[in-house]
C-alpha positions in Angstrom: 8.4 10.6 86.7 4.8 11.7 85.9 2.2 9.1 86.8 -0.4 7.8 84.4 -3.9 9.4 85.0 -5.4 6.2 86.3 -2.6 5.6 88.7 -2.8 9.3 89.8 -6.5 8.9 90.5 -6.0 5.8 92.6 -3.3 7.6 94.7 -5.6 10.6 95.2 -8.5 8.5 96.4 -6.2 6.7 98.8 -4.9 9.9 100.3 -8.2 11.9 100.6 -10.7 9.3 101.3 -14.3 9.5 100.1 -15.4 13.3 99.7 -18.7 14.6 101.2 -18.4 18.4 100.3 -20.9 18.2 97.5 -23.5 16.6 99.7 -23.1 19.1 102.5 -23.3 22.0 100.2 -26.4 20.8 98.4 -28.3 19.9 101.6 -27.2 22.6 104.2 -27.5 25.6 101.9 -31.2 25.5 101.3 -31.8 24.2 104.9 -29.9 27.2 106.3 -31.8 29.6 104.1 -35.1 28.0 104.9 -34.5 27.8 108.7 -33.1 31.4 108.7 -36.1 32.8 106.9 -38.6 31.0 109.2 -36.6 32.0 112.3 -36.2 35.6 111.2 -40.0 35.8 110.5 -40.8 34.2 113.9 -38.5 36.6 115.7 -40.0 39.6 113.9 -43.5 38.4 115.0 -42.6 37.2 118.5 -40.0 39.5 119.9 -42.1 42.7 120.0 -44.5 41.0 122.4 -41.8 40.0 124.8 -39.5 41.8 127.2 -36.9 41.9 124.5 -39.0 44.1 122.3 -36.5 46.9 122.7 -33.7 44.7 121.4 -35.5 42.8 118.7 -33.7 44.4 115.8 -30.3 43.6 117.4 -31.3 40.0 117.9 -32.7 39.7 114.4 -29.5 41.2 112.9 -27.4 38.7 114.9 -29.4 35.8 113.6 -29.1 37.0 110.0 -25.4 37.5 110.5 -25.0 33.9 111.7 -26.9 32.8 108.6 -24.6 34.8 106.4 -21.5 33.4 108.1 -22.7 29.8 107.6 -23.5 30.5 103.9 -20.1 32.1 103.4 -18.4 29.1 105.0 -20.2 26.7 102.7 -19.6 28.8 99.6 -15.9 29.7 100.1 -14.5 26.7 102.0 -16.6 23.5 101.3 -17.6 24.1 97.7 -14.0 24.8 96.3 -12.8 21.6 98.0 -15.7 19.7 96.3 -14.8 21.3 92.9 -11.2 20.3 93.3 -12.1 16.7 94.0 -14.7 16.7 91.2 -12.0 17.7 88.7 -9.7 14.9 89.9 -12.6 12.5 89.6 -13.2 13.6 86.0 -9.6 13.0 85.2 -9.9 9.5 86.7 -13.0 8.7 84.6 -11.3 10.1 81.5 -8.2 8.0 82.1 -10.3 5.0 82.7 -12.1 5.5 79.4 -8.7 6.0 77.6 -7.3 2.9 79.1 -10.4 0.9 78.1 -10.2 2.2 74.5 -6.5 1.2 74.4 -7.4 -2.2 75.7 -10.2 -2.7 73.1 -7.9 -1.5 70.3 -5.1 -3.8 71.5 -7.5 -6.8 71.7 -8.8 -6.1 68.2 -5.4 -5.6 66.7 -4.0 -8.8 68.2 -6.7 -11.0 66.6 -7.8 -12.2 70.0 -11.5 -12.6 70.8 -12.7 -11.8 74.4 -15.5 -13.7 76.0 -17.2 -13.8 79.4 -19.2 -16.8 80.7 -21.7 -16.4 83.6 -21.5 -19.8 85.4 -25.0 -19.5 87.0 -27.0 -18.3 84.0 -25.0 -19.8 81.2 -25.0 -16.5 79.3 -22.0 -15.7 77.3 -20.7 -12.3 76.1 -18.5 -12.4 73.0 -16.5 -9.4 71.7 -16.9 -8.2 68.2 -13.5 -9.7 67.3 -14.6 -13.0 68.7 -17.8 -12.9 66.6 -15.8 -12.0 63.5 -13.4 -14.9 64.2 -16.3 -17.3 64.0 -17.8 -15.6 60.9 -20.8 -13.9 62.6 -21.8 -10.2 62.6 -22.3 -8.0 65.6 -26.1 -8.3 65.1 -26.0 -12.1 65.6 -26.9 -13.2 69.1 -24.5 -15.9 70.4 -25.1 -15.3 74.1 -25.9 -19.0 75.0 -23.2 -21.3 76.3 -25.0 -24.3 74.9 -24.7 -22.8 71.3 -21.0 -22.4 71.9 -20.7 -26.0 73.1 -22.7 -27.3 70.2 -20.3 -25.5 67.8 -17.3 -27.4 69.2 -16.1 -30.4 67.1 -17.6 -33.6 68.5 -14.2 -35.1 69.1 -13.2 -32.0 71.2 -16.4 -31.2 73.1 -15.8 -33.6 76.0 -12.2 -32.3 76.5 -13.4 -28.7 76.6 -16.1 -29.4 79.2 -13.7 -31.4 81.4 -11.0 -28.6 81.2 -13.6 -26.0 82.2 -14.9 -28.1 85.1 -11.4 -28.7 86.4 -10.6 -25.0 86.4 -13.9 -23.9 87.9 -13.4 -26.6 90.6 -10.0 -25.0 91.2 -8.1 -28.2 90.3 -6.1 -26.3 87.7 -4.6 -22.8 88.1 -5.5 -21.7 84.6 -8.0 -22.5 81.9 -6.1 -23.4 78.7 -7.1 -25.6 75.8 -6.9 -26.0 72.0 -9.9 -27.3 70.1 -11.9 -27.1 66.9 -15.0 -24.9 66.6 -17.4 -24.5 63.7 -17.6 -21.1 61.9 -20.8 -19.7 60.5 -20.0 -21.3 57.1 -19.7 -24.8 58.6 -15.9 -24.8 58.4 -14.0 -26.0 61.5 -11.1 -23.9 62.7 -8.5 -24.6 65.4 -8.7 -22.1 68.3 -6.8 -21.7 71.6 -8.6 -20.5 74.8 -6.9 -19.0 77.8 -8.8 -17.7 80.8 -9.4 -17.6 84.5 -12.3 -18.0 86.8 -13.7 -15.0 88.7 -14.6 -15.7 92.3 -17.1 -13.9 94.6 -14.9 -12.6 97.4 -17.7 -13.0 100.0 -18.7 -16.5 99.2 -15.5 -17.8 97.6 -17.7 -19.3 94.8 -16.8 -19.1 91.1 -19.3 -16.9 89.4 -17.7 -16.2 86.0 -15.1 -17.6 83.6 -13.5 -15.0 81.3 -10.7 -15.2 78.8 -9.5 -14.8 75.3 -9.6 -17.0 72.1 -7.1 -17.0 69.3 -7.4 -18.6 65.9 -4.5 -21.0 65.6 -5.5 -22.8 62.4 -2.4 -21.5 60.6 -0.2 -22.6 63.5 -1.8 -26.0 63.4 -1.2 -26.3 59.6 2.4 -25.4 60.1 2.7 -27.9 62.9 1.1 -30.6 60.7 3.6 -29.8 57.9 6.5 -29.8 60.4 5.3 -33.1 61.9 4.9 -34.6 58.4 8.4 -33.3 57.4 9.8 -34.6 60.7 8.3 -38.0 60.0 9.7 -37.9 56.4 13.1 -37.0 57.7 13.0 -39.8 60.3 12.0 -42.3 57.6 14.7 -40.9 55.3 17.2 -41.2 58.1 16.1 -44.8 58.7 16.5 -45.5 55.0 19.9 -43.9 54.9 21.0 -46.0 57.9 19.7 -49.1 56.2 21.4 -48.1 52.9 24.6 -47.4 54.8 24.4 -50.9 56.4 23.8 -52.4 52.9 26.7 -50.4 51.5 28.9 -51.7 54.3 27.8 -55.2 53.6 28.3 -54.7 49.9 31.7 -53.2 50.4 32.7 -56.2 52.6 31.5 -58.5 49.9 33.3 -56.6 47.1 36.5 -56.3 49.2 36.5 -60.1 49.7 35.7 -60.8 46.0 38.3 -62.7 44.0 37.2 -60.7 40.9 38.9 -57.3 40.4 36.4 -54.5 41.0 36.9 -50.8 40.3 34.5 -47.8 40.4 35.1 -44.6 38.4 33.3 -41.3 38.1 31.8 -40.2 34.7 34.9 -38.1 34.0 37.1 -41.1 34.4 38.6 -40.8 38.0 39.0 -44.0 40.0 37.2 -43.7 43.3 37.4 -47.3 44.5 39.4 -50.5 43.9 39.1 -53.7 45.9 42.1 -55.8 47.1 41.7 -58.2 44.1 42.1 -55.4 41.7 45.3 -54.3 43.4 46.6 -57.8 43.5 45.9 -58.3 39.7 47.3 -55.0 38.5 50.1 -54.3 41.0 48.9 -50.8 42.0 48.0 -50.1 45.6 44.7 -48.4 46.4 46.4 -45.1 47.2 48.3 -45.2 43.8 45.0 -45.9 41.9 42.6 -43.5 43.5 42.0 -40.3 41.4 43.8 -41.7 38.4 42.2 -42.7 35.0 41.8 -46.4 34.2 44.0 -45.7 31.2 46.9 -46.4 33.5 46.3 -50.1 32.5 46.1 -49.4 28.8 48.3 -51.4 26.5 49.0 -50.8 22.9 48.1 -54.4 22.2 44.3 -53.5 22.6 42.6 -52.6 19.4 41.3 -49.0 19.2 37.8 -50.1 17.9 37.2 -51.9 21.3 37.4 -48.7 23.2 35.2 -46.9 20.6 32.6 -49.6 21.0 33.0 -49.5 24.8 32.3 -45.7 25.0 29.4 -45.9 22.6 27.7 -48.4 24.9 28.4 -47.0 28.3 27.6 -43.5 27.2 24.2 -44.7 26.2 23.8 -46.4 29.6 24.2 -49.9 28.2 26.6 -52.4 29.9 29.7 -53.4 27.9 31.4 -56.8 27.8 34.6 -57.9 26.0 37.3 -60.5 26.3 39.7 -58.8 24.0 41.3 -56.2 26.2 45.0 -56.4 26.9 45.9 -54.7 30.2 49.4 -53.7 31.4 50.3 -54.2 35.0 52.5 -51.8 37.1 55.5 -54.1 36.5 54.9 -53.9 32.7 53.6 -57.4 32.1 50.6 -57.7 29.9 47.5 -60.0 30.5 44.4 -60.6 28.5 41.3 -59.4 30.4 37.6 -60.2 30.5 36.1 -56.7 31.1 32.5 -55.9 32.1 31.5 -52.3 32.7 28.1 -51.4 34.2 26.9 -47.8 34.1 25.1 -46.9 37.4 22.4 -44.3 36.5 19.8 -42.2 38.2 17.3 -41.1 35.6 19.2 -39.8 32.6 22.4 -39.1 34.7 25.3 -41.5 35.0 26.6 -41.5 38.6 29.6 -43.8 38.1 30.8 -46.9 36.3 31.5 -50.3 37.9 34.1 -52.4 36.1 34.7 -56.1 36.7 38.0 -57.6 35.4 39.4 -61.1 35.3 42.7 -62.3 34.0 41.7 -64.9 31.3 45.2 -65.2 29.7 45.5 -68.9 30.8 41.9 -69.7 29.7 42.5 -68.0 26.3 45.7 -69.9 25.9 43.9 -73.2 26.6 41.1 -72.3 24.3 43.5 -71.4 21.6 45.4 -74.6 22.0 42.1 -76.6 21.8 41.1 -74.6 18.7 44.4 -75.2 17.1 44.2 -78.9 17.9 40.6 -79.1 16.4 41.8 -77.3 13.3 44.8 -79.6 12.9 42.7 -82.7 13.6 40.1 -81.6 11.1 42.7 -80.9 8.5 44.1 -84.4 9.1 40.6 -86.0 8.9 39.7 -84.3 5.6 42.2 -86.4 3.6 40.9 -89.9 4.6 37.3 -88.6 4.5 37.8 -87.4 1.0 39.3 -90.8 0.0 36.3 -92.6 1.6 33.9 -90.4 -0.2 35.7 -90.9 -3.5 35.8 -94.7 -3.2 32.2 -94.8 -2.1 31.1 -92.9 -5.1 33.1 -95.2 -7.3 31.4 -98.2 -5.8 27.9 -96.7 -6.1 28.5 -95.6 -9.7 29.4 -99.3 -10.6 32.8 -98.0 -11.9 34.5 -101.1 -10.4 31.8 -103.5 -11.0 28.2 -104.5 -10.0 27.2 -104.7 -6.3 24.5 -106.8 -4.9 21.7 -105.1 -3.1 23.1 -105.8 0.4 26.5 -104.5 -0.6 24.9 -101.4 -2.2 23.0 -100.7 1.0 26.2 -101.0 3.1 28.1 -98.6 0.7 25.2 -96.1 0.9 25.4 -96.1 4.7 29.2 -95.5 4.4 28.6 -92.7 1.9 26.0 -90.9 4.0 28.0 -91.3 7.2 31.0 -89.9 5.3 29.0 -86.8 4.2 28.0 -86.2 7.9 31.6 -86.5 8.9 32.7 -84.1 6.2 30.0 -81.6 7.3 31.1 -81.9 10.9 34.8 -81.5 10.0 34.0 -78.4 7.8 32.0 -76.9 10.7 34.8 -77.5 13.2 37.3 -75.9 10.8 35.0 -72.9 10.4 34.7 -72.5 14.1 38.4 -72.8 14.7 39.1 -70.2 12.0 36.4 -67.9 13.6 37.9 -68.4 17.1 41.4 -67.8 15.9 40.4 -64.9 13.8 42.2 -66.3 10.8 39.3 -66.6 8.3 39.4 -64.4 5.2 36.6 -62.3 3.8 36.7 -61.8 0.0 33.7 -59.6 -0.9 32.4 -59.2 -4.4 29.1 -58.3 -6.1 26.7 -61.2 -5.7 23.1 -61.9 -6.6 21.5 -62.8 -3.3 18.3 -64.2 -4.9 20.4 -66.6 -7.0 22.4 -67.8 -4.0 19.2 -68.3 -2.0 17.5 -70.2 -4.8 20.5 -72.5 -5.3 20.4 -73.4 -1.6 16.6 -74.1 -1.8 17.4 -76.3 -4.9 19.8 -78.4 -2.8 17.2 -78.8 -0.2 14.4 -79.7 -2.6 14.6 -83.5 -2.2 14.0 -83.1 1.5 11.3 -80.5 1.0 9.4 -82.7 -1.4 9.8 -85.7 0.8 8.2 -83.8 3.7 5.6 -82.2 1.5 6.6 -78.7 2.7 5.9 -75.4 0.9 8.5 -72.7 0.4 7.4 -69.1 0.1 10.0 -66.7 -1.6 9.6 -63.0 -1.0 12.1 -61.1 -3.2 10.0 -58.1 -4.3 12.3 -55.5 -2.7 15.5 -57.5 -2.9 18.6 -55.5 -4.1 19.9 -56.4 -7.6 23.4 -57.0 -6.3 25.1 -56.9 -2.9 28.8 -56.8 -2.0 29.5 -60.0 0.0 31.7 -63.0 0.3 29.7 -65.6 -1.7 30.8 -68.4 0.6 29.9 -66.6 3.8 26.5 -65.4 2.6 25.8 -68.9 1.3 26.6 -70.3 4.7 24.0 -67.9 6.2 21.2 -69.1 3.8 22.3 -72.8 4.2 22.0 -72.8 8.0 18.7 -70.8 8.1 16.9 -72.8 5.4 18.3 -76.3 6.3 17.2 -75.8 9.9 13.8 -74.5 8.9 13.2 -77.5 6.7 14.7 -80.0 9.2 12.9 -78.7 12.2 9.5 -78.2 10.6 6.9 -81.0 10.6 5.7 -82.6 7.3 3.4 -80.3 5.3 4.8 -77.4 7.1 5.5 -73.9 5.7 8.8 -72.1 5.3 9.1 -68.4 4.1 12.3 -66.6 3.1 12.5 -62.8 2.5 15.3 -60.7 1.1 14.6 -57.0 1.2 16.0 -53.5 1.8 15.0 -51.8 5.1 16.2 -48.5 6.5 19.4 -48.5 4.4 20.1 -52.1 5.5 20.0 -55.5 3.8 17.2 -57.5 5.5 17.0 -61.3 5.5 14.2 -63.2 7.2 13.5 -66.9 7.4 10.2 -68.1 9.0 8.8 -71.5 9.7 5.8 -72.9 11.6 7.8 -75.8 13.0 8.8 -77.1 16.4 10.1 -73.7 17.8 12.6 -73.2 20.5 11.8 -73.6 24.2 11.7 -70.1 25.9 14.1 -71.3 28.6 16.8 -72.0 26.0 16.5 -68.8 23.9 19.7 -67.4 25.4 21.7 -70.4 24.3 20.8 -70.6 20.7 24.0 -69.0 19.4 26.3 -71.0 21.6 28.7 -73.6 20.3 27.5 -77.2 20.2 24.0 -76.2 21.4 20.8 -78.0 20.2 17.4 -77.4 21.7 16.0 -80.3 23.8 12.8 -80.6 21.7 14.6 -81.1 18.4 17.2 -83.4 19.8 14.4 -85.9 20.6 13.1 -85.7 17.0 16.4 -85.5 15.1 19.7 -87.0 16.2 21.7 -85.3 13.4 23.2 -81.9 13.6 26.4 -80.3 14.9 25.0 -77.5 17.0 27.6 -75.2 15.4 25.5 -73.6 12.6 24.0 -70.7 14.5 27.3 -69.9 16.2 28.9 -69.6 12.7 26.1 -67.5 11.3 26.2 -65.1 14.2 30.0 -64.7 13.8 29.7 -64.0 10.1 26.9 -61.4 10.6 28.6 -59.6 13.5 32.0 -59.6 11.8 30.3 -57.8 8.9 28.8 -55.1 11.2 25.4 -56.6 11.2 22.8 -57.7 13.7 21.0 -61.0 14.1 18.0 -61.9 16.3 15.0 -64.3 16.4 11.5 -64.8 17.6 10.3 -68.2 18.6 7.5 -70.0 20.4 7.6 -73.7 21.1 5.3 -75.7 18.7 4.4 -72.5 16.9 7.6 -71.8 14.8 10.7 -69.6 14.6 11.7 -66.5 12.7 15.3 -65.4 12.2 16.1 -61.8 11.3 19.4 -60.4 9.9 20.3 -56.8 9.2 23.5 -56.1 7.2 24.9 -52.7 6.1 24.0 -51.8 2.6 27.6 -50.9 2.0 28.3 -54.7 2.1 31.0 -56.8 3.8 34.5 -55.5 4.4 37.5 -57.3 3.0 39.6 -59.1 5.6 42.9 -60.9 5.1 43.2 -64.4 6.5 44.7 -67.8 6.1 41.6 -69.2 4.4 37.9 -68.5 4.0 35.1 -70.5 5.6 34.0 -73.8 4.0 
């Protein structure tokens, strides 16, 4: 294989040694010519005077011949050898220049900067690529090591000096370090140095340190991003592990729960049931997974319950009912209390969690109690009516005059009887609501007239307490389709409570209006208000707020329960705002289409 020119030159020098032909030719040729000319002249002058005068021309010719031989030897033997070596030397020099040019091009193309530090003088040589890397031009002079050191970031300068000293002192085989250095524009960049010390072979002392520098800013940025991502991944992994632990704890808790729990996907596939669910419904976990919860559906459940359920959970709102009838695997049916909670992430529903309890026994007990209350109330109405009738007869003097003490006793009997009748009627209404047996008989009614008639009944109490009533009827509808008894109960409860639970000289306002295609009823007072902690209980049966119980011992605690049942059974909505010692406002929205007729044993009283 043909050798590289530089390698060939090295081999040639090794084989031939250092050439002297050029020196011999340049020195001996003029010397021979000069000595020959002088010698020939001297012989021409001297020989004729000697005994060799007869042979002088032969001697002179011999001397010239010797000179000619020496010149011929130099010209044809020594000089060609010198020319041959000179050509080889030129090839070597040219090869060296080519290799140097290749090295410079490779260094520039690689983005590396070359530098050379003189240990004794502190002078630094930096290549053009090194200068460019630092943002300087070739004309800038950066030949001082102190300038280089001052450009290093303060946090890295000490480490750079220590690394150099360790290598110069031969404590490390190589000089290698990464640090930050300031560019001409003041910006710091990360660079990596690699180099080696150059030692004086005679003294063994380090005289120079040379190496290359590479801009590693992009590498550092990538490393920072990778480290950041790695840290994020580690944190995420830790969070996942914690979540998995929480999930396992949650699953253990759910598995041991006595309440039936099931989880379904948004498309209705069961993905989890706990043991309580399997025990309640008779299906094993393997039989339930992947199936639709409709496997429990019974024809005894009303369709509108499922419609309401899907409307709520599709909107991401929890759903609760006690009116679902589920069918077990063995065909038996039970009444269930069902709560469904959509689990969402943003606007997307991930799955639904359903909690189910068998409330058949509780409902049977409640129904039995309600039926008992209804029966007892019916039985009480007859004697109460008789007591009321006889009391009225006595007070009207129909059977004779009563003295003042007797009249006072009869009044107490009469007022107590009215309270009992009110309580019995309320209990009957509640029992009919709970049993679902109350009838709704809608007809066109004048709401303003009904409201005014209720206010008229309350006028004695209003006047006694010196309260003011504000009536806002400007946008009230002329007529409305409603059961007159039911709508009257709504006004009676709102207004009687407002009057009863507002201090003397207080203010009560009632508004009837049309809003957003709905009938709107509002009753506001500036009375005692409802404690915030008891807001959630205001529509419960037999509930009365603590602050009003201290002021008024009368009241059944059933009125708001009845009003809420009437409003919601008519497709309406009821809510309130209240602040203790500031007053209360009740709001009702009912469809403008009016109440819907409903068959039943009897209407509410």
